[in-house]
PAZAPA-4460 file (N, C-alpha, C; in steps of 0.05 Angstrom, whole numbers, plus 32768, in hexadecimal, padded with zeros to 4 digits):
% residues 210
    n_x    n_y    n_z   ca_x   ca_y   ca_z    c_x    c_y    c_z   seq   type   mol
   80A9   81A5   81F5   8093   8190   81F3   808F   8186   81D7     1      M     A
   808E   816C   81D3   808A   8160   81B8   806D   815F   81B2     2      L     A
   8067   8165   8199   804A   8162   8191   804B   8155   8174     3      S     A
   8036   8146   816F   8034   8137   8154   8018   813D   8149     4      S     A
   8018   813D   812F   8000   8140   8120   7FFF   812D   8109     5      F     A
   7FEA   811B   810A   7FE8   8107   80F5   7FDE   8113   80DC     6      F     A
   7FEC   810F   80C6   7FE5   8119   80AC   7FE0   8104   8096     7      C     A
   7FDB   80EC   80A0   7FDA   80D5   808C   7FC3   80D8   8079     8      G     A
   7FC6   80CC   8061   7FB3   80CF   804C   7FAE   80B2   803F     9      K     A
   7F94   80AE   803C   7F89   8096   802C   7F76   80A1   8017    10      L     A
   7F6F   8094   8001   7F5D   809D   7FEF   7F43   80A6   7FFB    11      P     A
   7F3B   80C0   7FFA   7F24   80CB   8005   7F24   80D0   8022    12      G     A
   7F3A   80CA   802F   7F3C   80CD   804D   7F57   80DA   8054    13      K     A
   7F55   80F5   8057   7F6D   8105   805D   7F6A   810F   8079    14      H     A
   7F7C   810A   808B   7F7C   8113   80A6   7F7D   8133   80A5    15      A     A
   7F8E   813D   8094   7F91   8159   808F   7F92   815E   8070    16      L     A
   7F85   8171   8065   7F89   8177   8049   7FA3   8185   8045    17      I     A
   7FAF   8185   802D   7FCA   818F   8028   7FCE   81AC   8032    18      Q     A
   7FB9   81BC   802E   7FBC   81D9   8036   7FBD   81DB   8056    19      E     A
   7FB0   81C9   8063   7FB2   81CA   8080   7FCD   81C1   808A    20      E     A
   7FD9   81AF   807B   7FF4   81A6   8082   8007   81BD   807E    21      I     A
   8004   81CB   8067   8015   81E3   8063   8014   81F6   8079    22      H     A
   7FFB   81FE   8081   7FF6   8211   8096   8003   8208   80B0    23      A     A
   8000   81EF   80B5   800C   81E4   80D0   802A   81E5   80D0    24      L     A
   8036   81DF   80B9   8054   81DF   80B7   805C   81FD   80BD    25      L     A
   8050   820F   80AF   8059   822C   80B3   8053   8235   80CF    26      V     A
   803C   822E   80DA   8035   8238   80F5   8049   822E   810A    27      E     A
   804F   8215   8108   8062   820B   811D   807E   8214   8119    28      K     A
   8086   8217   80FF   80A1   8221   80FB   80A4   823E   8104    29      A     A
   8090   824E   80FF   8091   826A   8108   808F   826E   8126    30      L     A
   8086   8259   8134   8086   8258   8151   80A2   8252   815B    31      E     A
   80B5   824D   814A   80CF   8246   8153   80D5   822A   8159    32      G     A
   80C2   8219   8151   80C5   81FC   8157   80D5   81EE   8140    33      K     A
   80E3   81D8   8148   80EE   81C8   8134   80D9   81B4   812A    34      I     A
   80D4   81B6   8110   80BD   81A8   8104   80C7   8192   80F2    35      V     A
   80BD   8179   80F5   80C4   8162   80E5   80AB   8159   80D6    36      T     A
   80AB   815A   80BD   8095   8150   80AC   809D   8134   80A3    37      R     A
   8093   8121   80B1   809C   8104   80AE   808A   80F6   809B    38      L     A
   8095   80EC   8086   8086   80DF   8070   8091   80C2   806C    39      K     A
   8080   80B1   8061   8089   8096   8059   8096   8099   803F    40      G     A
   80A9   8087   803A   80B7   8086   8020   80C8   809E   801A    41      G     A
   80C7   80A9   8001   80D7   80C0   7FFC   80C4   80D8   7FF8    42      D     A
   80CB   80EE   8005   80B8   8107   8004   80B5   8111   7FE7    43      P     A
   80C9   810C   7FD6   80C8   8117   7FBC   80B8   8108   7FA8    44      G     A
   80AE   80F0   7FB0   809F   80DE   7F9F   8082   80DD   7FA7    45      V     A
   8070   80ED   7F9A   8055   80F0   7FA3   8051   80F6   7FC2    46      F     A
   8065   8105   7FCC   8066   810D   7FE7   805F   812A   7FED    47      G     A
   805A   8139   7FD7   8053   8156   7FD9   8068   8167   7FE6    48      R     A
   8082   815E   7FE5   8096   816C   7FF3   809C   8186   7FE3    49      V     A
   8098   8187   7FC8   809C   819F   7FB9   8089   81B6   7FC2    50      G     A
   8071   81AE   7FC5   805D   81C2   7FCF   8063   81CC   7FE9    51      E     A
   806A   81BA   7FFC   8070   81C1   8018   8089   81D3   801A    52      E     A
   809D   81CA   800B   80B7   81DB   800B   80B2   81F7   8000    53      A     A
   80A1   81FA   7FEB   809A   8214   7FE0   808D   8225   7FF4    54      E     A
   807A   8219   8003   806C   822A   8018   807F   8233   802C    55      V     A
   8092   8223   8034   80A4   822B   804A   80B7   8240   803D    56      L     A
   80C1   823E   8024   80D3   8250   8019   80C6   826B   8017    57      A     A
   80AD   826C   8010   809F   8287   800E   809E   8294   802A    58      K     A
   809F   8285   8040   809D   8290   805A   80B9   8296   8065    59      Q     A
   80CD   828F   8056   80EA   8294   805E   80F2   8281   8073    60      G     A
   80E4   8269   8074   80EC   8253   8088   80FF   8241   807C    61      I     A
   8116   823E   808B   812A   822A   8082   8122   820D   8087    62      L     A
   8128   81FC   8075   811F   81DF   8078   8135   81CD   806C    63      Y     A
   8134   81B3   8073   8145   81A0   8068   8133   8189   805E    64      E     A
   813A   817E   8047   812C   8167   803D   813D   814E   803D    65      I     A
   8133   8139   804A   8142   8120   804D   8136   810C   8039    66      V     A
   8145   8102   8027   813B   80EE   8014   8135   80D4   8022    67      P     A
   8122   80C3   8016   811B   80AA   8021   811B   8096   800C    68      G     A
   8110   807F   8010   810E   8067   7FFC   80F0   8066   7FF5    69      I     A
   80EA   806B   7FDB   80CE   806B   7FD4   80C3   8050   7FD3    70      T     A
   80A8   804F   7FD9   8099   8036   7FDA   809C   8025   7FC0    71      A     A
   809D   8033   7FAA   809F   8025   7F90   80B8   8014   7F8C    72      G     A
   80CC   801A   7F9C   80E5   8009   7F9D   80E5   7FF7   7FB4    73      I     A
   80DD   8002   7FCD   80E0   7FF3   7FE6   80CC   7FDC   7FE7    74      A     A
   80B3   7FE2   7FE0   809E   7FCC   7FE1   80A4   7FB4   7FCF    75      A     A
   80A9   7FBA   7FB5   80B2   7FA4   7FA5   80CA   7F94   7FAE    76      P     A
   80DE   7FA1   7FB9   80F6   7F92   7FC2   80F0   7F82   7FDA    77      L     A
   80DD   7F8A   7FEC   80D4   7F79   8002   80C4   7F61   7FF7    78      Y     A
   80B8   7F64   7FE1   80AA   7F4E   7FD4   80BD   7F3C   7FC5    79      A     A
   80D7   7F42   7FC4   80EB   7F33   7FB4   80ED   7F3B   7F97    80      G     A
   80E5   7F54   7F92   80E5   7F5C   7F74   80F7   7F75   7F73    81      I     A
   810F   7F74   7F68   811D   7F8E   7F62   8111   7F9A   7F49    82      P     A
   810E   7FB4   7F4A   8102   7FC1   7F34   8113   7FC2   7F1A    83      V     A
   812E   7FBF   7F1C   813D   7FBB   7F05   814D   7FA0   7F07    84      T     A
   8154   7F96   7EF2   8161   7F7A   7EF1   8170   7F79   7ED7    85      H     A
   8189   7F6E   7ED7   8199   7F6D   7EBE   818A   7F5C   7EA8    86      R     A
   817A   7F4A   7EAF   816E   7F37   7E9D   8151   7F40   7E94    87      D     A
   8144   7F51   7EA6   8128   7F58   7EA2   8121   7F74   7E9F    88      Y     A
   8130   7F86   7EAB   8127   7FA3   7EAD   813C   7FB7   7EAE    89      A     A
   813E   7FC8   7E9A   8153   7FDD   7E9A   8146   7FF9   7E9D    90      S     A
   812C   7FFA   7EA1   811F   8013   7EA5   8109   800F   7EBA    91      S     A
   8103   8026   7EC8   80F0   8024   7EDE   80E1   803F   7EE0    92      F     A
   80C7   803F   7EE4   80B7   8057   7EE7   80A5   8056   7EFD    93      A     A
   80A1   806C   7F0A   808D   8070   7F20   8077   8082   7F14    94      I     A
   805E   8078   7F18   8046   8086   7F0C   8030   8088   7F20    95      V     A
   8022   809E   7F1E   8009   80A0   7F2F   7FF4   8090   7F23    96      T     A
   7FE4   8082   7F34   7FD1   806F   7F28   7FB6   8076   7F2C    97      G     A
   7FB0   808D   7F36   7F94   8094   7F3C   7F85   80A6   7F27    98      H     A
   7F94   80AF   7F13   7F88   80C0   7EFE   7F73   80B0   7EEE    99      G     A
   7F5C   80BC   7EEB   7F47   80AF   7ED9   7F41   80BF   7EC2   100      R     A
   7F3C   80B3   7EAB   7F36   80C1   7E94   7F1A   80CF   7E94   101      A     A
   7F06   80C1   7EA2   7EEB   80CC   7EA2   7EE9   80E3   7EB3   102      D     A
   7EFE   80E9   7EC3   7F00   8103   7ED5   7F14   8116   7EC9   103      K     A
   7F1E   8110   7EB0   7F33   811F   7EA4   7F4C   8123   7EB5   104      E     A
   7F53   810E   7EC4   7F6B   810E   7ED6   7F82   80FF   7ECA   105      Q     A
   7F7F   80F1   7EB3   7F92   80DF   7EA8   7FA4   80ED   7E95   106      D     A
   7FBC   80F3   7E9D   7FCE   8100   7E8C   7FE8   80EE   7E86   107      N     A
   7FE4   80D6   7E8A   7FFA   80C3   7E85   7FFC   80BC   7E68   108      I     A
   8015   80BC   7E5D   801B   80B3   7E42   801C   8095   7E42   109      N     A
   8006   8087   7E3F   8005   806A   7E44   8015   805B   7E30   110      W     A
   8016   8065   7E16   8025   8056   7E02   8043   8055   7E09   111      Q     A
   804D   806E   7E10   8069   806F   7E18   806F   805D   7E32   112      A     A
   805C   805E   7E44   8061   804D   7E5C   8060   802E   7E56   113      L     A
   804B   8028   7E45   8048   800C   7E3F   805D   7FFF   7E2F   114      A     A
   8069   800F   7E1B   807D   8005   7E08   809A   800E   7E0F   115      T     A
   809D   8020   7E21   80B7   802A   7E25   80C4   8026   7E41   116      G     A
   80B4   801B   7E54   80BE   8017   7E6F   80BD   7FFA   7E77   117      I     A
   80D1   7FEE   7E82   80D1   7FD2   7E89   80C0   7FCB   7EA3   118      D     A
   80C6   7FDD   7EB9   80B9   7FD7   7ED2   80AA   7FF1   7EDA   119      T     A
   8090   7FEF   7EE0   8080   8006   7EE7   8073   8002   7F03   120      I     A
   8078   8016   7F14   806A   8015   7F2E   8055   802B   7F2F   121      A     A
   803C   8022   7F35   8026   8034   7F36   8020   8038   7F54   122      F     A
   801D   8053   7F5C   8016   805B   7F76   7FF8   8062   7F77   123      Y     A
   7FEA   805D   7F8C   7FCF   8067   7F90   7FBD   805B   7F7A   124      M     A
   7FC1   8042   7F72   7FB3   8039   7F5A   7F9E   8023   7F5F   125      G     A
   7F9A   801A   7F78   7F89   8003   7F7E   7F6D   8007   7F74   126      M     A
   7F63   8020   7F77   7F47   8023   7F6D   7F44   8028   7F4F   127      G     A
   7F5B   8027   7F43   7F5C   802D   7F27   7F69   8015   7F16   128      N     A
   7F6B   7FFF   7F25   7F7A   7FE8   7F1A   7F71   7FDE   7EFF   129      L     A
   7F56   7FDA   7EF9   7F4F   7FD0   7EE0   7F55   7FE3   7ECB   130      P     A
   7F53   7FFD   7ECF   7F57   8012   7EBC   7F75   8012   7EB3   131      Y     A
   7F86   800F   7EC8   7FA4   8011   7EC3   7FAC   7FF8   7EB2   132      I     A
   7FA2   7FE1   7EB9   7FA7   7FC8   7EAA   7F9F   7FCB   7E8E   133      C     A
   7F86   7FD5   7E89   7F7B   7FD9   7E6F   7F8C   7FEC   7E5E   134      D     A
   7F92   8001   7E6A   7FA3   8015   7E5B   7FBE   8009   7E53   135      Q     A
   7FCB   7FFB   7E64   7FE6   7FF0   7E5D   7FE1   7FDB   7E47   136      L     A
   7FCE   7FCB   7E49   7FC8   7FB5   7E33   7FC1   7FC3   7E18   137      I     A
   7FAF   7FD6   7E1A   7FA8   7FE4   7E02   7FBC   7FF4   7DF5   138      N     A
   7FD1   7FFA   7E04   7FE8   800B   7DF8   8002   7FFB   7DF4   139      N     A
   8000   7FE0   7DF5   8017   7FD2   7DEE   8023   7FBE   7DFF   140      G     A
   801C   7FBC   7E19   8024   7FA6   7E2B   8014   7F8E   7E25   141      K     A
   8023   7F76   7E26   8016   7F5E   7E23   8003   7F59   7E3C   142      R     A
   7FEC   7F4E   7E39   7FDA   7F48   7E4F   7FE6   7F33   7E62   143      D     A
   7FFB   7F25   7E58   8009   7F11   7E69   8021   7F1C   7E79   144      S     A
   8025   7F37   7E76   803B   7F44   7E84   8038   7F40   7EA4   145      T     A
   804B   7F36   7EB2   804A   7F32   7ECE   8042   7F4D   7EDD   146      P     A
   8032   7F4A   7EF2   8028   7F60   7F02   8027   7F57   7F1E   147      A     A
   802A   7F6A   7F30   8029   7F64   7F4D   801B   7F7B   7F5C   148      A     A
   800E   7F75   7F71   8002   7F88   7F83   8010   7F82   7F9F   149      V     A
   801C   7F97   7FAA   8028   7F94   7FC4   801C   7FA6   7FD9   150      I     A
   800E   7F9B   7FED   7FFF   7FAB   8000   8010   7FAD   801B   151      E     A
   800E   7FC6   8025   801D   7FCA   803E   803B   7FC3   803C   152      W     A
   8048   7FCC   8026   8064   7FC3   8023   8076   7FCC   803A   153      G     A
   8088   7FBA   803F   809E   7FBC   8052   8094   7FBB   8070   154      T     A
   807B   7FB3   8072   8071   7FAF   808F   806C   7F91   8093   155      T     A
   8065   7F89   80AA   805F   7F6E   80B1   8044   7F67   80A4   156      K     A
   8034   7F7A   809C   801A   7F75   8091   801D   7F72   8071   157      Q     A
   8035   7F73   8067   8038   7F74   8049   802D   7F59   803E   158      Q     A
   801D   7F5D   8028   8013   7F47   8017   8019   7F4C   7FFB   159      R     A
   8020   7F39   7FEC   8028   7F39   7FCE   8017   7F27   7FC0   160      T     A
   800A   7F32   7FAA   7FF8   7F20   7F98   8007   7F24   7F7D   161      V     A
   800B   7F0F   7F6F   8018   7F10   7F52   8005   7F04   7F3E   162      T     A
   8005   7F0D   7F27   7FF7   7F05   7F11   8000   7F11   7EF8   163      G     A
   7FEF   7F19   7EE6   7FF5   7F25   7ECD   7FE2   7F3B   7EC9   164      N     A
   7FE6   7F4D   7EB5   7FD4   7F63   7EB0   7FB7   7F5A   7EAA   165      L     A
   7FB3   7F43   7EA1   7F96   7F39   7E9B   7F87   7F31   7EB5   166      A     A
   7F97   7F27   7ECA   7F89   7F1C   7EDF   7F8F   7F29   7EFB   167      N     A
   7FA2   7F3C   7EFC   7FAB   7F46   7F17   7F94   7F53   7F26   168      I     A
   7F83   7F61   7F18   7F6C   7F6D   7F26   7F5A   7F59   7F34   169      H     A
   7F55   7F43   7F27   7F43   7F2F   7F32   7F51   7F22   7F48   170      E     A
   7F6C   7F1C   7F47   7F7B   7F0F   7F5C   7F7C   7F21   7F75   171      L     A
   7F82   7F39   7F70   7F85   7F4D   7F87   7F6A   7F51   7F96   172      A     A
   7F54   7F51   7F86   7F39   7F54   7F92   7F32   7F3A   7FA2   173      E     A
   7F3A   7F24   7F96   7F35   7F0C   7FA5   7F43   7F09   7FC1   174      K     A
   7F5B   7F15   7FC2   7F6A   7F15   7FDA   7F65   7F2B   7FED   175      E     A
   7F53   7F3E   7FE4   7F4B   7F54   7FF5   7F61   7F68   7FF8   176      G     A
   7F73   7F6B   7FE4   7F88   7F7E   7FE6   7F7E   7F9B   7FE3   177      I     A
   7F87   7FAD   7FF2   7F7C   7FC8   7FF3   7F93   7FDC   7FF8   178      N     A
   7F8C   7FF6   7FFB   7F9F   800B   8001   7FAD   8005   801C   179      H     A
   7FC6   800D   801F   7FD8   8018   800B   7FE5   8001   7FFC   180      P     A
   7FE9   8003   7FE3   7FF5   7FEE   7FD2   8003   7FFA   7FBB   181      A     A
   8017   7FED   7FB2   8027   7FF3   7F99   801F   7FE0   7F84   182      I     A
   8019   7FE9   7F6D   8014   7FD7   7F56   802B   7FD8   7F44   183      F     A
   8037   7FC0   7F40   804F   7FBD   7F31   804B   7FAD   7F18   184      L     A
   8057   7FB5   7F01   8053   7FA8   7EE6   806F   7FA4   7EDA   185      V     A
   8075   7F8C   7ED1   808D   7F88   7EC1   8098   7F6B   7EC4   186      G     A
   80A9   7F64   7EB1   80B3   7F48   7EB0   80C5   7F42   7EC8   187      E     A
   80D0   7F57   7ED5   80E1   7F4F   7EEC   80D3   7F44   7F03   188      V     A
   80B8   7F45   7F03   80A9   7F38   7F19   80AE   7F1A   7F1A   189      I     A
   80B5   7F10   7F02   80BC   7EF2   7F01   80D0   7EE8   7F17   190      Q     A
   80E2   7EF9   7F1E   80F7   7EF1   7F30   80ED   7EEC   7F4C   191      V     A
   80D6   7EF6   7F53   80CB   7EF4   7F6D   80C9   7ED6   7F77   192      R     A
   80C2   7EC5   7F66   80C0   7EA9   7F6F   80DB   7E9C   7F7A   193      E     A
   80EF   7EA8   7F70   810A   7EA0   7F7A   8115   7EB2   7F94   194      K     A
   810C   7ECA   7F94   8118   7EDD   7FA6   8105   7EEA   7FB9   195      T     A
   80ED   7EDE   7FC0   80DC   7EE9   7FD2   80E5   7EE2   7FEF   196      K     A
   80F3   7EF6   7FF9   8103   7EF0   8013   80F3   7EF8   802C   197      W     A
   80E1   7F0D   8029   80D4   7F18   8041   80C3   7F04   804F   198      F     A
   80B3   7EF4   8041   80A1   7EE1   804B   80B1   7ECD   805C   199      E     A
   80CA   7EC5   8051   80D9   7EB1   805E   80E5   7EBD   8079   200      K     A
   80EC   7ED7   8078   80F7   7EE4   808F   80E1   7EE3   80A6   201      L     A
   80C8   7EEA   809F   80B2   7EEA   80B2   80AE   7ECF   80BD   202      L     A
   80B4   7EB9   80AE   80B1   7E9F   80B8   80CA   7E95   80C9   203      E     A
   80DC   7EA7   80CC   80F3   7EA3   80DF   810B   7E98   80D3   204      G     A
   810D   7E96   80B8   8124   7E8C   80AC   813D   7E9F   80AD   205      E     A
   8154   7E96   80AF   816C   7EA7   80B2   8170   7EB5   8098   206      V     A
   8178   7ECE   8098   817C   7EDF   8081   8198   7EEB   8080   207      A     A
   81A2   7EED   8067   81BC   7EFB   8062   81B4   7F16   8056   208      T     A
   81C0   7F2B   8063   81B9   7F46   805A   81C9   7F4D   8041   209      I     A
   81BD   7F56   802C   81CA   7F5D   8013   81CF   7F7B   8011   210      L     A
***
C-alpha cells in the first residue's frame, strides 16, 4: 500500500520540521518499506540531503541519491536567461538569501560575491530583497546591474520581473511577486528580451527543442 507525507516548506510554514522528516525516513525504512524522499530541484542544493543521508547512514540504512536540476538554473532558463554566456558571464554562484545581519545570520562574503561572480542566483531571498541589493551595491556592483525575480519557475504560474539592483525590489513588490522565487543578478539577464521563449510557448507558438 502506497502512503505519502507532505513535507513542503515555505518561510515560517513547515509541514514537518527537519527532525520530524529524519524520524519519518528512518521509521518507514526500518519497517522494510521502499522510501522515496521526493524534492524539487536538486537535493544537494539547499535540499538538506546531506543531513538526511547522514541520519540514514547512522542507522545502517542503504540509500540512493538521484541528482536533479536546481531552481537557480532551471527557473532562469525558463525565463530565457542562461546563467552563463560567452559574451556576458563566465562564472555563476548559488547563494542563500535569507541571512540577516541583525540576527547574526549573514556569513556571506559580499565583496567577493559582488566583484568576483558574473551571475548570482539567490534562493529564499524575497523577504530580504532590499538588504541583498544594498549589500551588492555597497560592495562593488553597479546599481544599474540587471536583476530579475522569477516566481514559480518552470510552472504555468511562472512570472518574471526584470529591472536592476536599484529598482528590482520596487518592481517586484508592485507586481505582487512572492515565494517561491529566485532572485537573479547579472549582465546576462539582458539576453532575455531576445530569448524569452516560455511565454511564447504558453501562447501556443511552435517551439524548437534545443
